[in-house]
C-alpha positions, 0 to 999 in steps of 0.5 A: 500500500502507499499514500498518494495525492490525486493529480487528475483523471485519465480518459482513454479509449480502453477496450477492456470490459474490466475497466468499463465504467470505472474512473482512472486517476493519475496519482503522485505517490508520497512518503508518509511525511508528504514528500513525493516518492516514486513516479506518477501512477494510474490507478482505478478509483473505488471510492470517488476520489478527485483532484486534490484528495490524499488517498490510500492505494492498494498496489497488488494485483490479487488484492485489487481484483478482490476489491473490484470483484473482477475475478481471477483474470481482471487486469488490475494492479493499483486501486484507490481504496480510501481517503486519508484524513491524517497521518501521524508519525510518532508524536507528530501529525504530519498531515491533516486534510483540514489544514493541507494545501491541495497538490499542484498538477504536473507541469505540461510538457 
């Protein structure tokens, strides 16, 4: 699992019955203290997240297929499974959604 900020949505003419009617989100993975980590990813949205939300993501195919109930052959890897209200590291709260600034979209190339 990992924490991420939602940067946007993906619109693609995907011809897969498993993705029919599902929203794909562009995510910026983060360290627990909110620093960018790894490269951006695309994930299937299960919770109705939108741009600016900080979310919890499942990044394992079998678990993602179970959450989405696609059966054993669904092409699933990363799924957004929850909103993050706060992150506490030791005695400090390093993220609180009520006080956070929304993430900035990626610069256009």
